[in-house]
ChimeraX commands (.cxc) that place a marker at each C-alpha (Angstrom):
marker #1 position -14.68,19.32,-8.31 radius 0.5
marker #1 position -11.82,19.97,-6.04 radius 0.5
marker #1 position -11.16,19.98,-2.26 radius 0.5
marker #1 position -10.59,23.08,-0.17 radius 0.5
marker #1 position -6.87,22.48,-0.81 radius 0.5
marker #1 position -7.32,22.30,-4.51 radius 0.5
marker #1 position -6.93,18.55,-4.97 radius 0.5
marker #1 position -9.25,15.87,-6.40 radius 0.5
marker #1 position -9.27,13.73,-3.33 radius 0.5
marker #1 position -9.84,14.67,0.30 radius 0.5
marker #1 position -6.93,12.48,1.54 radius 0.5
marker #1 position -4.42,14.01,-0.82 radius 0.5
marker #1 position -1.16,14.79,1.06 radius 0.5
marker #1 position -2.57,13.84,4.39 radius 0.5
marker #1 position -0.78,12.39,7.44 radius 0.5
marker #1 position -3.22,9.58,8.40 radius 0.5
marker #1 position -3.49,7.41,11.41 radius 0.5
marker #1 position -3.81,3.63,10.98 radius 0.5
marker #1 position -4.59,1.56,14.09 radius 0.5
marker #1 position -3.92,-2.15,14.59 radius 0.5
marker #1 position -7.13,-4.20,15.26 radius 0.5
marker #1 position -5.07,-6.66,17.13 radius 0.5
marker #1 position -2.78,-4.79,19.50 radius 0.5
marker #1 position -4.13,-1.21,19.21 radius 0.5
marker #1 position -0.76,0.34,18.10 radius 0.5
marker #1 position -1.09,3.41,15.90 radius 0.5
marker #1 position 1.14,4.46,12.93 radius 0.5
marker #1 position 1.14,7.68,10.90 radius 0.5
marker #1 position 1.24,7.06,7.14 radius 0.5
marker #1 position 1.65,9.92,4.75 radius 0.5
marker #1 position -0.26,9.95,1.45 radius 0.5
marker #1 position 2.22,11.48,-0.92 radius 0.5
marker #1 position -0.24,11.70,-3.81 radius 0.5
marker #1 position -3.57,13.18,-4.85 radius 0.5
marker #1 position -5.23,9.84,-4.81 radius 0.5
marker #1 position -7.45,7.61,-2.72 radius 0.5
marker #1 position -5.88,5.32,-0.05 radius 0.5
marker #1 position -7.07,2.04,1.30 radius 0.5
marker #1 position -9.32,2.02,4.35 radius 0.5
marker #1 position -7.50,-1.19,5.51 radius 0.5
marker #1 position -3.82,-0.30,5.86 radius 0.5
marker #1 position -0.41,-1.72,6.30 radius 0.5
marker #1 position 0.41,-4.84,8.43 radius 0.5
marker #1 position 1.12,-3.64,11.97 radius 0.5
marker #1 position 4.94,-3.33,12.73 radius 0.5
marker #1 position 4.55,-2.99,16.53 radius 0.5
marker #1 position 6.67,-5.33,18.59 radius 0.5
marker #1 position 5.25,-7.64,21.29 radius 0.5
marker #1 position 6.05,-7.18,24.95 radius 0.5
marker #1 position 9.29,-9.16,24.66 radius 0.5
marker #1 position 10.32,-7.07,21.62 radius 0.5
marker #1 position 10.99,-10.21,19.71 radius 0.5
marker #1 position 8.75,-9.92,16.71 radius 0.5
marker #1 position 6.26,-7.66,15.13 radius 0.5
marker #1 position 2.51,-7.90,15.77 radius 0.5
marker #1 position 1.46,-8.36,12.12 radius 0.5
marker #1 position -2.12,-7.49,12.80 radius 0.5
marker #1 position -4.40,-5.70,10.36 radius 0.5
marker #1 position -4.60,-1.98,10.53 radius 0.5
marker #1 position -7.36,0.47,9.46 radius 0.5
marker #1 position -7.52,4.14,8.90 radius 0.5
marker #1 position -8.97,5.74,12.03 radius 0.5
marker #1 position -9.67,9.35,13.27 radius 0.5
marker #1 position -10.17,10.66,9.77 radius 0.5
marker #1 position -11.25,14.01,11.24 radius 0.5
marker #1 position -7.78,14.38,12.64 radius 0.5
marker #1 position -5.83,13.79,9.36 radius 0.5
marker #1 position -3.32,16.53,8.87 radius 0.5
marker #1 position -2.77,18.21,5.44 radius 0.5
marker #1 position 1.00,18.21,4.83 radius 0.5
marker #1 position 1.89,18.65,1.16 radius 0.5
marker #1 position 5.47,19.56,2.10 radius 0.5
marker #1 position 5.97,16.64,4.62 radius 0.5
marker #1 position 9.49,15.11,4.49 radius 0.5
marker #1 position 9.35,11.55,5.58 radius 0.5
marker #1 position 11.85,10.41,8.24 radius 0.5
marker #1 position 13.60,7.04,8.38 radius 0.5
marker #1 position 11.13,4.37,9.20 radius 0.5
marker #1 position 8.10,6.11,7.69 radius 0.5
marker #1 position 5.85,4.26,5.32 radius 0.5
marker #1 position 4.08,6.34,2.67 radius 0.5
marker #1 position 1.39,5.83,-0.01 radius 0.5
marker #1 position 2.72,6.58,-3.45 radius 0.5
marker #1 position 1.61,5.98,-7.03 radius 0.5
marker #1 position 2.30,2.40,-7.95 radius 0.5
marker #1 position 4.13,1.65,-11.09 radius 0.5
marker #1 position 3.60,-1.06,-13.67 radius 0.5
marker #1 position 6.92,-2.63,-12.62 radius 0.5
marker #1 position 5.67,-2.84,-9.01 radius 0.5
marker #1 position 2.42,-4.43,-10.13 radius 0.5
marker #1 position 4.29,-6.99,-12.22 radius 0.5
marker #1 position 6.39,-7.95,-9.16 radius 0.5
marker #1 position 3.24,-8.20,-6.96 radius 0.5
marker #1 position 1.43,-10.43,-9.45 radius 0.5
marker #1 position 4.52,-12.59,-10.04 radius 0.5
marker #1 position 4.84,-13.19,-6.24 radius 0.5
marker #1 position 1.10,-13.83,-5.94 radius 0.5
marker #1 position 1.17,-16.45,-8.77 radius 0.5
marker #1 position 4.46,-18.11,-7.57 radius 0.5
marker #1 position 3.30,-18.33,-3.96 radius 0.5
marker #1 position -0.05,-19.77,-4.87 radius 0.5
marker #1 position 1.00,-22.32,-7.56 radius 0.5
marker #1 position -1.69,-24.79,-6.53 radius 0.5
marker #1 position -4.22,-22.34,-8.05 radius 0.5
marker #1 position -2.59,-22.21,-11.54 radius 0.5
marker #1 position -5.18,-23.31,-14.05 radius 0.5
marker #1 position -4.97,-25.04,-17.42 radius 0.5
marker #1 position -5.99,-21.78,-19.02 radius 0.5
marker #1 position -3.11,-19.98,-17.30 radius 0.5
marker #1 position -0.62,-22.64,-18.46 radius 0.5
marker #1 position -1.96,-22.52,-21.99 radius 0.5
marker #1 position -1.54,-18.76,-22.08 radius 0.5
marker #1 position 1.93,-19.08,-20.50 radius 0.5
marker #1 position 2.53,-18.05,-16.87 radius 0.5
marker #1 position 4.71,-15.13,-17.77 radius 0.5
marker #1 position 2.16,-13.85,-20.37 radius 0.5
marker #1 position -0.65,-14.32,-17.79 radius 0.5
marker #1 position 1.29,-12.33,-15.21 radius 0.5
marker #1 position 1.96,-9.54,-17.67 radius 0.5
marker #1 position -1.71,-9.42,-18.76 radius 0.5
marker #1 position -3.11,-9.26,-15.22 radius 0.5
marker #1 position -0.51,-6.68,-14.17 radius 0.5
marker #1 position -1.33,-4.41,-17.09 radius 0.5
marker #1 position -5.06,-4.83,-16.49 radius 0.5
marker #1 position -4.82,-4.00,-12.77 radius 0.5
marker #1 position -2.31,-1.19,-13.23 radius 0.5
marker #1 position -4.69,0.38,-15.86 radius 0.5
marker #1 position -3.87,4.01,-16.22 radius 0.5
marker #1 position -1.85,4.05,-13.05 radius 0.5
marker #1 position -2.67,5.91,-9.92 radius 0.5
marker #1 position -3.07,2.94,-7.55 radius 0.5
marker #1 position -1.78,3.29,-3.96 radius 0.5
marker #1 position 1.43,1.49,-3.24 radius 0.5
marker #1 position 2.74,1.35,0.25 radius 0.5
marker #1 position 6.52,1.87,0.35 radius 0.5
marker #1 position 9.28,2.55,2.84 radius 0.5
marker #1 position 9.95,6.27,2.37 radius 0.5
marker #1 position 13.77,5.91,2.33 radius 0.5
marker #1 position 14.58,2.48,0.81 radius 0.5
marker #1 position 11.73,2.60,-1.65 radius 0.5
marker #1 position 10.99,-1.08,-0.90 radius 0.5
marker #1 position 7.31,-1.96,-1.64 radius 0.5
marker #1 position 5.36,-3.68,1.11 radius 0.5
marker #1 position 3.97,-6.98,0.01 radius 0.5
marker #1 position 7.06,-7.89,-2.14 radius 0.5
marker link #1:1,2 radius 0.2
marker link #1:2,3 radius 0.2
marker link #1:3,4 radius 0.2
marker link #1:4,5 radius 0.2
marker link #1:5,6 radius 0.2
marker link #1:6,7 radius 0.2
marker link #1:7,8 radius 0.2
marker link #1:8,9 radius 0.2
marker link #1:9,10 radius 0.2
marker link #1:10,11 radius 0.2
marker link #1:11,12 radius 0.2
marker link #1:12,13 radius 0.2
marker link #1:13,14 radius 0.2
marker link #1:14,15 radius 0.2
marker link #1:15,16 radius 0.2
marker link #1:16,17 radius 0.2
marker link #1:17,18 radius 0.2
marker link #1:18,19 radius 0.2
marker link #1:19,20 radius 0.2
marker link #1:20,21 radius 0.2
marker link #1:21,22 radius 0.2
marker link #1:22,23 radius 0.2
marker link #1:23,24 radius 0.2
marker link #1:24,25 radius 0.2
marker link #1:25,26 radius 0.2
marker link #1:26,27 radius 0.2
marker link #1:27,28 radius 0.2
marker link #1:28,29 radius 0.2
marker link #1:29,30 radius 0.2
marker link #1:30,31 radius 0.2
marker link #1:31,32 radius 0.2
marker link #1:32,33 radius 0.2
marker link #1:33,34 radius 0.2
marker link #1:34,35 radius 0.2
marker link #1:35,36 radius 0.2
marker link #1:36,37 radius 0.2
marker link #1:37,38 radius 0.2
marker link #1:38,39 radius 0.2
marker link #1:39,40 radius 0.2
marker link #1:40,41 radius 0.2
marker link #1:41,42 radius 0.2
marker link #1:42,43 radius 0.2
marker link #1:43,44 radius 0.2
marker link #1:44,45 radius 0.2
marker link #1:45,46 radius 0.2
marker link #1:46,47 radius 0.2
marker link #1:47,48 radius 0.2
marker link #1:48,49 radius 0.2
marker link #1:49,50 radius 0.2
marker link #1:50,51 radius 0.2
marker link #1:51,52 radius 0.2
marker link #1:52,53 radius 0.2
marker link #1:53,54 radius 0.2
marker link #1:54,55 radius 0.2
marker link #1:55,56 radius 0.2
marker link #1:56,57 radius 0.2
marker link #1:57,58 radius 0.2
marker link #1:58,59 radius 0.2
marker link #1:59,60 radius 0.2
marker link #1:60,61 radius 0.2
marker link #1:61,62 radius 0.2
marker link #1:62,63 radius 0.2
marker link #1:63,64 radius 0.2
marker link #1:64,65 radius 0.2
marker link #1:65,66 radius 0.2
marker link #1:66,67 radius 0.2
marker link #1:67,68 radius 0.2
marker link #1:68,69 radius 0.2
marker link #1:69,70 radius 0.2
marker link #1:70,71 radius 0.2
marker link #1:71,72 radius 0.2
marker link #1:72,73 radius 0.2
marker link #1:73,74 radius 0.2
marker link #1:74,75 radius 0.2
marker link #1:75,76 radius 0.2
marker link #1:76,77 radius 0.2
marker link #1:77,78 radius 0.2
marker link #1:78,79 radius 0.2
marker link #1:79,80 radius 0.2
marker link #1:80,81 radius 0.2
marker link #1:81,82 radius 0.2
marker link #1:82,83 radius 0.2
marker link #1:83,84 radius 0.2
marker link #1:84,85 radius 0.2
marker link #1:85,86 radius 0.2
marker link #1:86,87 radius 0.2
marker link #1:87,88 radius 0.2
marker link #1:88,89 radius 0.2
marker link #1:89,90 radius 0.2
marker link #1:90,91 radius 0.2
marker link #1:91,92 radius 0.2
marker link #1:92,93 radius 0.2
marker link #1:93,94 radius 0.2
marker link #1:94,95 radius 0.2
marker link #1:95,96 radius 0.2
marker link #1:96,97 radius 0.2
marker link #1:97,98 radius 0.2
marker link #1:98,99 radius 0.2
marker link #1:99,100 radius 0.2
marker link #1:100,101 radius 0.2
marker link #1:101,102 radius 0.2
marker link #1:102,103 radius 0.2
marker link #1:103,104 radius 0.2
marker link #1:104,105 radius 0.2
marker link #1:105,106 radius 0.2
marker link #1:106,107 radius 0.2
marker link #1:107,108 radius 0.2
marker link #1:108,109 radius 0.2
marker link #1:109,110 radius 0.2
marker link #1:110,111 radius 0.2
marker link #1:111,112 radius 0.2
marker link #1:112,113 radius 0.2
marker link #1:113,114 radius 0.2
marker link #1:114,115 radius 0.2
marker link #1:115,116 radius 0.2
marker link #1:116,117 radius 0.2
marker link #1:117,118 radius 0.2
marker link #1:118,119 radius 0.2
marker link #1:119,120 radius 0.2
marker link #1:120,121 radius 0.2
marker link #1:121,122 radius 0.2
marker link #1:122,123 radius 0.2
marker link #1:123,124 radius 0.2
marker link #1:124,125 radius 0.2
marker link #1:125,126 radius 0.2
marker link #1:126,127 radius 0.2
marker link #1:127,128 radius 0.2
marker link #1:128,129 radius 0.2
marker link #1:129,130 radius 0.2
marker link #1:130,131 radius 0.2
marker link #1:131,132 radius 0.2
marker link #1:132,133 radius 0.2
marker link #1:133,134 radius 0.2
marker link #1:134,135 radius 0.2
marker link #1:135,136 radius 0.2
marker link #1:136,137 radius 0.2
marker link #1:137,138 radius 0.2
marker link #1:138,139 radius 0.2
marker link #1:139,140 radius 0.2
marker link #1:140,141 radius 0.2
marker link #1:141,142 radius 0.2
marker link #1:142,143 radius 0.2
marker link #1:143,144 radius 0.2
marker link #1:144,145 radius 0.2
view
C-alpha cells in the first residue's frame, strides 16, 4: 500500500515541526527518506534569554496535519534532517553508549570482548538499515555522537 504521493510512509519527504516541551521553541526538520521518524525529536537548540546556551529540552513532532510534502527540498545551513542511518553510524552510537556507561558493563560483555559486543549490538540494531538518523544537513555530523 502506498500513500497519495506514492511512498510507503506518510511522513516521507515531509517538512515536520518539532516543538520543545520546555521552552516552546519550534524547529522544522526535513525527513529526507521514505521511512518513519521518531515522535520524540531532536534536543532543542533554542537559546535562553541571555543567548548564552541552548535550551536542551525534549522536542516532539507536533501539528502533523501541517506537515509539508517537499521531496525536492534543499536544506539550508543549520537545518537538521532525518536520513537513513548507516552501520558505521550505529557502531559509533553504540561505542559511545558503552564507553559513557562503563559502570553497566557486565561480566558477559567482558567475556565476549567489549569490541565484539559493540559490533554485535550495532549489527543487530542496524538490521537491514532504514533507521532514522538525525544529522546536520551540511556537515553530516550525527546528533548524539
